[in-house]
C-alpha positions as CSV (number, residue, x, y, z in Angstrom):
1,M,-20.0,-2.8,-7.4
2,N,-18.8,-6.2,-6.1
3,F,-19.0,-7.0,-2.4
4,V,-16.2,-9.4,-1.5
5,V,-15.7,-11.2,1.8
6,D,-12.7,-13.2,3.0
7,I,-13.5,-15.1,6.1
8,G,-10.4,-16.2,7.9
9,N,-9.9,-18.0,11.2
10,S,-8.9,-14.8,13.1
11,N,-10.2,-11.9,10.9
12,T,-12.7,-11.3,8.2
13,V,-11.8,-8.8,5.5
14,I,-14.5,-7.1,3.4
15,G,-13.9,-5.2,0.2
16,I,-16.1,-3.0,-2.0
17,Y,-14.9,-2.9,-5.7
18,K,-16.0,-0.6,-8.4
19,K,-14.8,-2.6,-11.4
20,D,-11.1,-3.2,-10.7
21,L,-10.8,-0.4,-8.1
22,L,-10.9,-1.3,-4.4
23,V,-12.9,1.6,-3.0
24,K,-13.3,0.4,0.6
25,R,-11.7,-2.2,2.8
26,W,-12.8,-3.2,6.2
27,R,-11.4,-5.7,8.7
28,I,-13.5,-7.2,11.5
29,A,-12.9,-10.0,14.0
30,T,-14.1,-13.5,13.0
31,D,-16.6,-14.0,15.9
32,R,-18.5,-17.2,15.5
33,N,-21.0,-16.1,18.1
34,Q,-22.2,-13.1,16.0
35,T,-25.7,-13.4,14.5
36,V,-27.0,-12.1,11.1
37,D,-28.3,-9.0,12.9
38,D,-24.9,-8.4,14.4
39,I,-23.2,-8.5,11.0
40,S,-25.9,-6.5,9.3
41,S,-25.7,-3.8,11.9
42,K,-21.9,-3.6,11.7
43,I,-21.8,-3.5,7.9
44,H,-24.7,-1.1,7.7
45,S,-22.8,1.4,9.9
46,L,-19.7,1.0,7.8
47,M,-21.5,1.5,4.5
48,I,-23.3,4.6,5.8
49,F,-20.0,6.1,7.1
50,S,-18.5,5.3,3.7
51,K,-21.5,6.7,1.7
52,I,-22.1,3.4,-0.1
53,E,-25.7,2.5,-1.0
54,I,-26.9,-1.1,-0.9
55,E,-28.5,-0.5,-4.3
56,D,-25.0,0.0,-5.7
57,I,-23.9,-3.6,-4.8
58,G,-24.5,-5.9,-7.8
59,F,-22.7,-9.1,-6.8
60,C,-21.5,-10.8,-3.6
61,I,-18.7,-13.4,-3.4
62,I,-17.4,-15.1,-0.2
63,S,-14.2,-16.9,0.5
64,S,-14.4,-18.8,3.8
65,V,-12.2,-21.2,5.8
66,V,-14.7,-21.2,8.7
67,P,-17.6,-23.4,7.5
68,T,-19.6,-22.8,10.8
69,W,-19.9,-19.1,9.9
70,N,-21.0,-19.6,6.3
71,H,-24.7,-19.7,7.1
72,V,-24.6,-16.4,8.9
73,W,-22.9,-14.6,6.0
74,E,-25.2,-16.3,3.5
75,R,-28.2,-15.0,5.4
76,F,-26.6,-11.6,5.6
77,S,-26.2,-11.4,1.9
78,I,-29.7,-12.6,1.2
79,E,-31.5,-10.5,3.8
80,F,-29.3,-7.3,3.8
81,L,-27.8,-7.2,0.3
82,E,-30.9,-8.9,-1.2
83,M,-28.8,-11.3,-3.3
84,K,-27.6,-14.9,-3.0
85,P,-23.8,-14.9,-2.6
86,L,-21.3,-17.0,-4.5
87,F,-19.1,-19.1,-2.2
88,L,-15.7,-19.6,-3.9
89,K,-15.0,-23.3,-4.2
90,H,-12.6,-25.5,-6.1
91,N,-15.2,-26.0,-8.9
92,T,-16.1,-22.3,-9.2
93,K,-15.2,-20.7,-12.6
94,S,-12.0,-18.9,-11.8
95,G,-9.7,-19.0,-14.8
96,I,-7.1,-21.2,-13.2
97,K,-6.5,-25.0,-13.1
98,L,-6.0,-26.8,-9.8
99,K,-3.4,-29.4,-10.8
100,I,-3.3,-31.3,-7.5
101,D,-4.6,-34.7,-6.3
102,N,-7.7,-33.4,-4.4
103,P,-8.8,-30.0,-5.6
104,S,-11.6,-29.9,-3.0
105,E,-9.0,-29.7,-0.2
106,V,-7.7,-26.3,-1.3
107,G,-8.9,-23.4,0.9
108,A,-11.0,-20.8,-0.8
109,D,-8.5,-18.1,0.3
110,R,-5.7,-19.9,-1.4
111,I,-7.7,-20.2,-4.6
112,A,-8.4,-16.5,-4.5
113,N,-4.7,-15.7,-4.0
114,A,-3.9,-18.0,-7.0
115,V,-6.4,-16.3,-9.2
116,A,-4.9,-12.9,-8.4
117,A,-1.3,-14.1,-8.9
118,A,-2.1,-15.7,-12.2
119,H,-3.7,-12.5,-13.4
120,F,-1.0,-10.1,-12.3
121,F,2.2,-12.2,-12.6
122,K,2.4,-13.9,-16.0
123,E,5.8,-15.4,-15.3
124,G,4.4,-17.6,-12.5
125,C,4.3,-16.8,-8.8
126,F,5.0,-18.1,-5.3
127,I,2.6,-16.7,-2.7
128,V,3.4,-16.6,1.0
129,D,0.2,-15.9,3.0
130,S,0.8,-15.3,6.7
131,G,-2.3,-15.6,8.7
132,T,-3.4,-18.0,11.4
133,A,-1.4,-20.5,9.4
134,I,1.3,-19.7,6.9
135,T,0.8,-21.1,3.4
136,L,3.0,-21.2,0.4
137,D,1.2,-21.6,-3.0
138,I,2.8,-22.1,-6.4
139,I,1.2,-20.8,-9.6
140,S,2.7,-21.7,-13.0
141,P,3.0,-19.4,-16.0
142,F,0.1,-21.4,-17.5
143,K,-2.3,-20.4,-14.7
144,E,-2.0,-23.7,-13.0
145,Y,-2.2,-24.1,-9.2
146,L,0.6,-26.7,-8.5
147,G,0.2,-27.1,-4.7
148,G,2.3,-25.8,-1.9
149,A,3.0,-26.0,1.8
150,I,1.3,-25.3,5.1
151,M,3.2,-24.1,8.1
152,P,2.2,-23.1,11.7
153,G,1.3,-19.5,12.1
154,I,3.2,-16.9,14.0
155,M,0.5,-16.0,16.4
156,I,-0.3,-19.6,17.2
157,S,3.3,-20.3,18.0
158,M,3.6,-17.1,20.2
159,E,0.5,-18.0,22.1
160,A,1.6,-21.6,22.6
161,M,4.9,-20.5,24.1
162,S,3.1,-18.2,26.6
163,L,0.5,-20.8,27.5
164,K,2.9,-23.8,27.8
165,T,5.7,-22.2,29.7
166,A,5.8,-20.7,33.2
167,K,8.1,-17.8,32.7
168,L,7.9,-16.7,29.1
169,P,5.6,-13.6,28.7
170,R,3.2,-12.6,26.0
171,F,4.9,-10.2,23.6
172,E,4.4,-8.2,20.4
173,L,6.3,-9.3,17.4
174,D,8.7,-6.6,16.2
175,K,11.7,-6.9,13.9
176,P,14.6,-7.1,16.3
177,L,17.6,-4.9,15.9
178,K,20.0,-7.8,16.6
179,A,19.7,-11.6,16.5
180,I,21.4,-12.0,19.9
181,G,18.9,-10.9,22.5
182,K,20.1,-9.4,25.8
183,T,16.8,-9.9,27.6
184,T,14.1,-12.6,27.5
185,L,11.8,-10.4,25.4
186,E,14.6,-9.7,22.9
187,G,15.4,-13.4,22.7
188,L,11.8,-14.2,22.1
189,Q,11.4,-11.6,19.4
190,S,14.7,-12.8,17.7
191,G,13.8,-16.4,17.8
192,V,10.3,-16.0,16.5
193,F,11.0,-13.4,13.8
194,F,14.2,-14.8,12.4
195,G,13.0,-18.4,12.9
196,F,9.9,-17.9,10.8
197,V,11.8,-16.0,8.1
198,G,14.2,-18.9,8.0
199,M,11.5,-21.5,7.8
200,I,9.7,-19.7,5.0
201,D,12.9,-19.1,3.0
202,R,13.9,-22.8,3.4
203,V,10.5,-24.0,2.1
204,I,10.9,-21.6,-0.8
205,E,14.4,-22.9,-1.6
206,E,13.2,-26.5,-1.7
207,S,10.2,-25.6,-3.8
208,L,12.3,-23.6,-6.3
209,Q,14.3,-26.8,-7.1
210,E,11.1,-28.6,-8.2
211,I,9.9,-26.2,-10.8
212,D,11.2,-25.2,-14.3
213,F,10.2,-21.5,-14.3
214,K,11.5,-18.4,-12.5
215,P,8.5,-17.1,-10.4
216,K,7.8,-13.8,-8.8
217,I,7.7,-14.3,-5.0
218,I,5.3,-12.2,-3.1
219,A,3.7,-12.1,0.4
220,T,0.3,-11.3,1.7
221,G,-1.6,-11.6,5.0
222,G,-1.7,-9.6,8.2
223,L,1.8,-10.5,9.5
224,A,3.6,-10.8,6.2
225,G,4.7,-7.2,5.8
226,A,7.5,-7.4,8.3
227,L,8.7,-10.8,7.1
228,T,9.1,-9.4,3.6
229,T,11.8,-7.0,4.7
230,A,14.0,-9.9,6.0
231,S,13.3,-12.7,3.5
232,K,16.0,-13.5,0.9
233,Y,13.4,-14.4,-1.7
234,I,10.2,-12.4,-1.1
235,S,10.3,-9.3,-3.4
236,E,7.0,-7.5,-2.5
237,F,4.0,-7.4,-0.2
238,D,0.5,-7.2,-1.5
239,R,-2.0,-6.6,1.3
240,D,-5.1,-7.0,-0.9
241,L,-4.1,-10.0,-3.0
242,T,-7.0,-12.2,-1.7
243,L,-9.6,-9.5,-2.2
244,N,-8.3,-8.8,-5.7
245,G,-8.6,-12.5,-6.5
246,L,-12.2,-12.6,-5.2
247,N,-13.1,-9.5,-7.3
248,I,-11.6,-11.2,-10.4
249,V,-13.7,-14.3,-9.8
250,A,-16.8,-12.2,-9.0
251,S,-16.4,-10.2,-12.3
252,L,-15.9,-13.5,-14.3
253,N,-19.0,-15.1,-12.8
254,R,-21.1,-12.0,-12.9
255,R,-20.7,-11.8,-16.6
256,N,-21.8,-15.4,-17.0
257,S,-24.7,-15.3,-14.6
């Protein structure tokens, strides 16, 4: 089995794969104050509950955009799983080419998304990943990562409005029934929801004019599901795209290790 970890700024998602099958998926908060023992205790409990034996784990791969937490997870893998993990980087064997000016700047999660997209969508793909930030990544039919865009995240924007204004309340993001809000809450939900859908669609529109292929346009990430239903361009939502990409890289490097 492959043990794959996607460390994001807000959440860390863990997957257990048996070949190409995702058998378990866990999401925990990215808490930079947690120790190796904290992580080990939490994962140990999850594995016992899921009836997964440590001996069944044959490879560990980690995607991280939080460098300060990398050491803790490396120690966890060495001490708990009894194996040195592979940290996904720009120069890791992945099956894709990073055709940008500075490949080392590409986040590991974006590389994992690109690997999965290149594997599943042979016609080329646009990936909208809505997490702490929103990213758009473009993959050609030739398995080339061509670049993309980075936008402010939904939760960051919602928190900023609450913190920087005296009367605007904190609120949950739900798809509004109407664009014209009759209350402050309805106005906030409309502005944030339709505003972000519009921003994403405009970036997609501009990007489509700069390529010579017709891509599949998909979304992933914690907040992308609702946006998919309103976008003019996004055709489907894949919650596990990043984990799938990590598993593909793990399998590729496991065979060559």
